[in-house]
PASERO-661753 format. One record per residue (C-alpha): chain; x, y, z. Coordinates in Angstrom, 2 decimals, always signed. Example, Ala and Ser with C-alpha at 12.3 -4.5 7.8 and 13.67 -1.06 7.14 Angstrom:
2
ATOM  kolmi        x        y        z
ATOM      A   +12.30    -4.50    +7.80
ATOM      A   +13.67    -1.06    +7.14
This chain:
302
ATOM  kolmi        x        y        z
ATOM      A   -41.59   +22.39   -39.98
ATOM      A   -40.10   +24.17   -43.01
ATOM      A   -41.59   +27.50   -41.95
ATOM      A   -40.26   +26.97   -38.42
ATOM      A   -36.72   +26.47   -39.72
ATOM      A   -37.01   +29.55   -41.98
ATOM      A   -38.35   +31.61   -39.05
ATOM      A   -35.40   +30.54   -36.85
ATOM      A   -32.95   +31.31   -39.66
ATOM      A   -34.44   +34.75   -40.38
ATOM      A   -34.76   +35.59   -36.66
ATOM      A   -31.13   +34.66   -36.10
ATOM      A   -30.01   +36.61   -39.19
ATOM      A   -31.89   +39.60   -37.81
ATOM      A   -29.78   +39.53   -34.62
ATOM      A   -26.54   +38.93   -36.52
ATOM      A   -27.18   +41.78   -38.98
ATOM      A   -28.09   +44.08   -36.10
ATOM      A   -24.70   +43.32   -34.55
ATOM      A   -22.97   +44.08   -37.84
ATOM      A   -24.83   +47.41   -38.00
ATOM      A   -22.74   +48.62   -35.06
ATOM      A   -19.83   +49.09   -37.45
ATOM      A   -21.85   +51.64   -39.41
ATOM      A   -24.69   +54.05   -38.68
ATOM      A   -27.26   +51.99   -36.79
ATOM      A   -30.00   +54.61   -37.07
ATOM      A   -29.65   +54.76   -40.86
ATOM      A   -29.82   +50.97   -41.02
ATOM      A   -32.98   +50.97   -38.87
ATOM      A   -34.59   +53.58   -41.15
ATOM      A   -33.78   +51.61   -44.32
ATOM      A   -35.04   +48.44   -42.60
ATOM      A   -38.47   +49.99   -42.09
ATOM      A   -38.44   +51.63   -45.52
ATOM      A   -37.86   +48.17   -47.00
ATOM      A   -40.70   +46.73   -44.90
ATOM      A   -43.09   +49.52   -45.97
ATOM      A   -42.26   +49.11   -49.67
ATOM      A   -42.67   +45.34   -49.62
ATOM      A   -45.92   +45.64   -47.61
ATOM      A   -47.67   +48.40   -49.57
ATOM      A   -46.18   +48.14   -53.08
ATOM      A   -48.46   +45.25   -54.18
ATOM      A   -51.52   +47.22   -52.99
ATOM      A   -50.23   +50.32   -54.78
ATOM      A   -49.73   +48.42   -58.01
ATOM      A   -53.23   +46.95   -57.78
ATOM      A   -54.61   +50.29   -56.57
ATOM      A   -56.41   +48.28   -53.91
ATOM      A   -56.36   +49.59   -50.33
ATOM      A   -59.10   +47.71   -48.43
ATOM      A   -58.41   +49.62   -45.19
ATOM      A   -57.67   +53.32   -44.74
ATOM      A   -55.38   +53.43   -41.66
ATOM      A   -55.92   +57.16   -41.14
ATOM      A   -59.63   +56.56   -40.61
ATOM      A   -59.22   +53.79   -38.04
ATOM      A   -59.38   +54.16   -34.26
ATOM      A   -56.12   +52.24   -33.84
ATOM      A   -54.02   +54.87   -35.65
ATOM      A   -52.76   +56.27   -32.33
ATOM      A   -51.73   +52.79   -31.20
ATOM      A   -49.76   +52.35   -34.45
ATOM      A   -47.77   +55.48   -33.60
ATOM      A   -47.01   +54.12   -30.10
ATOM      A   -46.09   +50.72   -31.48
ATOM      A   -43.96   +52.36   -34.16
ATOM      A   -42.03   +54.08   -31.38
ATOM      A   -41.60   +50.75   -29.57
ATOM      A   -40.31   +49.14   -32.77
ATOM      A   -37.89   +51.96   -33.59
ATOM      A   -36.56   +52.43   -30.06
ATOM      A   -36.44   +48.66   -29.55
ATOM      A   -33.98   +48.32   -32.43
ATOM      A   -31.70   +50.98   -30.97
ATOM      A   -31.90   +49.61   -27.41
ATOM      A   -31.17   +46.09   -28.59
ATOM      A   -28.28   +47.25   -30.77
ATOM      A   -26.68   +49.12   -27.87
ATOM      A   -27.22   +46.15   -25.54
ATOM      A   -25.49   +43.87   -28.06
ATOM      A   -22.49   +46.21   -28.09
ATOM      A   -22.26   +46.02   -24.28
ATOM      A   -23.29   +42.45   -23.39
ATOM      A   -23.04   +40.56   -26.65
ATOM      A   -25.55   +38.95   -28.98
ATOM      A   -26.17   +35.80   -26.93
ATOM      A   -27.33   +37.45   -23.69
ATOM      A   -29.25   +40.23   -25.47
ATOM      A   -31.15   +37.70   -27.60
ATOM      A   -31.96   +35.61   -24.52
ATOM      A   -33.27   +38.70   -22.69
ATOM      A   -35.46   +39.73   -25.63
ATOM      A   -36.91   +36.22   -26.00
ATOM      A   -37.49   +35.75   -22.27
ATOM      A   -39.53   +38.97   -22.28
ATOM      A   -42.55   +36.97   -23.47
ATOM      A   -43.58   +36.64   -19.81
ATOM      A   -44.24   +40.41   -19.60
ATOM      A   -47.31   +40.51   -21.93
ATOM      A   -48.66   +37.37   -20.24
ATOM      A   -48.47   +38.93   -16.76
ATOM      A   -49.85   +42.27   -18.05
ATOM      A   -52.65   +40.45   -19.85
ATOM      A   -53.55   +38.69   -16.62
ATOM      A   -53.51   +41.92   -14.60
ATOM      A   -55.03   +44.32   -17.15
ATOM      A   -57.01   +42.28   -19.69
ATOM      A   -58.56   +39.63   -17.41
ATOM      A   -56.73   +36.82   -19.18
ATOM      A   -55.89   +33.52   -17.42
ATOM      A   -53.18   +33.66   -14.77
ATOM      A   -49.74   +32.54   -16.01
ATOM      A   -47.86   +29.53   -14.76
ATOM      A   -45.50   +30.95   -12.16
ATOM      A   -42.72   +28.37   -12.57
ATOM      A   -41.52   +29.81   -15.92
ATOM      A   -41.81   +33.34   -14.50
ATOM      A   -39.55   +32.43   -11.57
ATOM      A   -37.10   +30.71   -13.93
ATOM      A   -36.87   +33.80   -16.17
ATOM      A   -36.19   +36.06   -13.18
ATOM      A   -33.53   +33.58   -12.01
ATOM      A   -31.93   +33.55   -15.47
ATOM      A   -31.78   +37.36   -15.60
ATOM      A   -30.10   +37.42   -12.18
ATOM      A   -27.55   +34.85   -13.37
ATOM      A   -26.74   +37.02   -16.39
ATOM      A   -26.01   +39.84   -13.96
ATOM      A   -24.10   +37.74   -11.42
ATOM      A   -21.90   +36.41   -14.17
ATOM      A   -20.16   +39.75   -14.58
ATOM      A   -16.70   +40.37   -13.20
ATOM      A   -16.40   +41.29    -9.57
ATOM      A   -15.06   +44.66    -8.47
ATOM      A   -11.33   +45.14    -8.91
ATOM      A    -8.80   +47.90    -8.73
ATOM      A    -7.23   +50.01   -11.46
ATOM      A    -8.47   +52.61   -13.93
ATOM      A    -9.03   +50.11   -16.75
ATOM      A   -10.89   +47.78   -14.42
ATOM      A   -13.06   +50.71   -13.30
ATOM      A   -14.00   +51.45   -16.92
ATOM      A   -14.71   +47.76   -17.51
ATOM      A   -16.90   +47.56   -14.40
ATOM      A   -18.92   +50.59   -15.52
ATOM      A   -19.36   +49.02   -18.95
ATOM      A   -20.50   +45.72   -17.40
ATOM      A   -22.96   +47.47   -15.09
ATOM      A   -24.32   +49.39   -18.06
ATOM      A   -24.58   +46.17   -20.01
ATOM      A   -26.59   +44.45   -17.31
ATOM      A   -28.86   +47.48   -16.97
ATOM      A   -29.53   +47.43   -20.72
ATOM      A   -30.31   +43.71   -20.64
ATOM      A   -33.17   +44.50   -18.27
ATOM      A   -34.17   +47.46   -20.46
ATOM      A   -34.34   +45.10   -23.47
ATOM      A   -36.34   +42.61   -21.40
ATOM      A   -38.87   +45.23   -20.23
ATOM      A   -38.98   +47.14   -23.51
ATOM      A   -39.70   +44.13   -25.70
ATOM      A   -42.21   +42.86   -23.15
ATOM      A   -44.05   +46.21   -23.17
ATOM      A   -43.99   +46.25   -26.97
ATOM      A   -45.49   +42.74   -27.18
ATOM      A   -48.21   +43.67   -24.70
ATOM      A   -49.07   +46.86   -26.59
ATOM      A   -49.38   +44.89   -29.81
ATOM      A   -51.50   +42.23   -28.11
ATOM      A   -53.77   +44.94   -26.68
ATOM      A   -54.51   +46.56   -30.04
ATOM      A   -54.93   +43.16   -31.73
ATOM      A   -57.55   +42.23   -29.14
ATOM      A   -59.35   +45.52   -29.66
ATOM      A   -59.50   +44.94   -33.40
ATOM      A   -60.70   +41.35   -32.95
ATOM      A   -63.44   +42.48   -30.53
ATOM      A   -64.52   +45.41   -32.71
ATOM      A   -64.80   +43.45   -35.96
ATOM      A   -65.83   +40.07   -34.53
ATOM      A   -69.23   +40.24   -36.22
ATOM      A   -67.68   +41.16   -39.60
ATOM      A   -65.78   +37.90   -39.98
ATOM      A   -62.19   +36.70   -40.10
ATOM      A   -61.48   +38.19   -43.53
ATOM      A   -62.17   +41.71   -42.30
ATOM      A   -60.10   +41.14   -39.16
ATOM      A   -57.19   +39.90   -41.31
ATOM      A   -57.42   +43.04   -43.47
ATOM      A   -57.35   +45.20   -40.36
ATOM      A   -54.32   +43.38   -38.91
ATOM      A   -52.44   +43.57   -42.24
ATOM      A   -53.12   +47.31   -42.39
ATOM      A   -52.05   +47.67   -38.76
ATOM      A   -48.73   +45.90   -39.41
ATOM      A   -47.97   +48.04   -42.46
ATOM      A   -48.92   +51.24   -40.64
ATOM      A   -46.68   +50.34   -37.68
ATOM      A   -43.76   +49.91   -40.08
ATOM      A   -44.62   +53.27   -41.65
ATOM      A   -44.79   +55.05   -38.28
ATOM      A   -41.52   +53.45   -37.15
ATOM      A   -39.90   +54.63   -40.37
ATOM      A   -41.16   +58.21   -39.95
ATOM      A   -40.09   +58.34   -36.29
ATOM      A   -36.63   +57.05   -37.21
ATOM      A   -36.39   +59.69   -39.95
ATOM      A   -37.36   +62.35   -37.42
ATOM      A   -34.66   +61.11   -35.04
ATOM      A   -32.07   +61.26   -37.85
ATOM      A   -33.11   +64.83   -38.74
ATOM      A   -32.89   +65.94   -35.11
ATOM      A   -29.48   +64.31   -34.78
ATOM      A   -28.28   +66.11   -37.93
ATOM      A   -28.72   +69.44   -36.12
ATOM      A   -25.72   +68.61   -33.92
ATOM      A   -24.01   +66.09   -36.18
ATOM      A   -23.71   +66.60   -39.98
ATOM      A   -25.54   +63.93   -41.94
ATOM      A   -23.36   +61.49   -43.84
ATOM      A   -24.90   +58.75   -45.91
ATOM      A   -23.42   +55.34   -45.14
ATOM      A   -23.94   +52.94   -48.04
ATOM      A   -22.82   +50.09   -45.81
ATOM      A   -25.62   +50.94   -43.37
ATOM      A   -28.08   +51.17   -46.28
ATOM      A   -27.13   +47.69   -47.46
ATOM      A   -27.36   +46.25   -43.95
ATOM      A   -30.70   +48.03   -43.51
ATOM      A   -32.15   +46.34   -46.61
ATOM      A   -30.89   +42.96   -45.36
ATOM      A   -32.32   +43.71   -41.92
ATOM      A   -35.72   +44.59   -43.39
ATOM      A   -35.85   +41.44   -45.51
ATOM      A   -34.87   +39.28   -42.52
ATOM      A   -37.51   +41.05   -40.43
ATOM      A   -40.25   +40.47   -43.00
ATOM      A   -39.12   +36.90   -43.68
ATOM      A   -39.28   +36.11   -39.98
ATOM      A   -42.73   +37.68   -39.57
ATOM      A   -44.20   +35.93   -42.61
ATOM      A   -42.68   +32.55   -41.67
ATOM      A   -44.08   +32.81   -38.14
ATOM      A   -47.57   +33.56   -39.49
ATOM      A   -47.40   +30.65   -41.96
ATOM      A   -45.81   +28.33   -39.42
ATOM      A   -48.65   +28.87   -36.98
ATOM      A   -51.03   +27.49   -39.61
ATOM      A   -49.33   +24.10   -39.47
ATOM      A   -48.05   +23.90   -35.88
ATOM      A   -49.90   +24.78   -32.69
ATOM      A   -48.72   +27.71   -30.60
ATOM      A   -47.48   +25.48   -27.77
ATOM      A   -45.14   +23.68   -30.18
ATOM      A   -44.10   +26.49   -32.52
ATOM      A   -43.14   +29.29   -30.12
ATOM      A   -40.91   +27.26   -27.76
ATOM      A   -38.98   +25.76   -30.68
ATOM      A   -38.81   +29.16   -32.41
ATOM      A   -37.51   +31.11   -29.40
ATOM      A   -35.16   +28.37   -28.22
ATOM      A   -33.83   +27.90   -31.76
ATOM      A   -32.94   +31.59   -32.09
ATOM      A   -31.21   +31.64   -28.68
ATOM      A   -29.15   +28.55   -29.53
ATOM      A   -28.16   +29.75   -33.02
ATOM      A   -27.23   +33.29   -31.93
ATOM      A   -25.29   +31.99   -28.94
ATOM      A   -23.34   +29.59   -31.15
ATOM      A   -22.64   +32.31   -33.75
ATOM      A   -21.69   +34.81   -31.03
ATOM      A   -19.21   +32.47   -29.37
ATOM      A   -17.66   +30.98   -32.55
ATOM      A   -17.55   +33.94   -34.92
ATOM      A   -17.80   +37.09   -32.78
ATOM      A   -15.62   +35.68   -29.97
ATOM      A   -18.16   +36.53   -27.27
ATOM      A   -17.15   +35.14   -23.88
ATOM      A   -19.69   +33.99   -21.32
ATOM      A   -18.96   +32.98   -17.76
ATOM      A   -20.21   +29.54   -16.57
ATOM      A   -23.06   +31.03   -14.54
ATOM      A   -24.26   +32.88   -17.65
ATOM      A   -24.37   +29.63   -19.60
ATOM      A   -26.51   +28.24   -16.77
ATOM      A   -28.73   +31.31   -17.11
ATOM      A   -29.12   +30.64   -20.84
ATOM      A   -30.14   +27.05   -20.17
ATOM      A   -32.65   +28.20   -17.53
ATOM      A   -34.12   +30.82   -19.89
ATOM      A   -34.56   +28.14   -22.58
ATOM      A   -36.23   +25.83   -20.05
ATOM      A   -38.52   +28.69   -18.97
ATOM      A   -39.61   +29.34   -22.58
ATOM      A   -40.44   +25.66   -23.11
ATOM      A   -42.34   +25.35   -19.81
ATOM      A   -44.16   +28.60   -20.45
ATOM      A   -46.00   +27.07   -23.39
ATOM      A   -46.22   +23.53   -22.02
ATOM      A   -47.68   +24.19   -18.55
């Protein structure tokens, strides 16, 4: 239970810090986040001069590049969605996206069919998020607000689909590794997965650096120390969440851990968003949040 609470805390901090990054240079913060993750992941191996797996010799290297892109772009998409729709709805959309890899696994990887009740509830919740926006009204300011709200709802679905595609991609490569090294034992599989995680962080870092360099062609580069500090905090929260989830799954079964973990993050970020960031949700959006939480619980219980 301790690891579950730490995972919820770190996952919620991750969303809160990402919101704070909007006041600085988000892309710099994302780069430093992955730099922090790479250092913490590979520094112990570098000190010991012990690299059990050479990522550049593995067949999954190409997948790590794709997943690195998903990770990097996912940060930016989520950050922009938070600026438009707030932390509460964006977090709910990202957590509800867990149905995407399940459906894709059923269609593409011959995995068991999902329970359709949670799927229907998630779709209903996403529609309620959208219906909760202000109706059309007159006036130039209202027109700007309506365009912003429409953009916000569009990005909620982008977050939902993007994080779902990212989770499925990661599940796909994990299954390939497990199938390939099944005869070698769990220790070898664990080494492969650790190397995969570190390489994904590395690729995400390099892709973010490339994006910053390309942006500097049109916009002069200015180092933001505030963004650097937030990036370090973001990276530590990211790693803390990942490690706590892995350790928590050793003591709690998946059907107990994941519902509590996802629901906990939605509740904490919603509370923080409303109380401290003054985010305002319409009644139908609160209903959508409740339905999305119910869907997450039923998803693992049915």
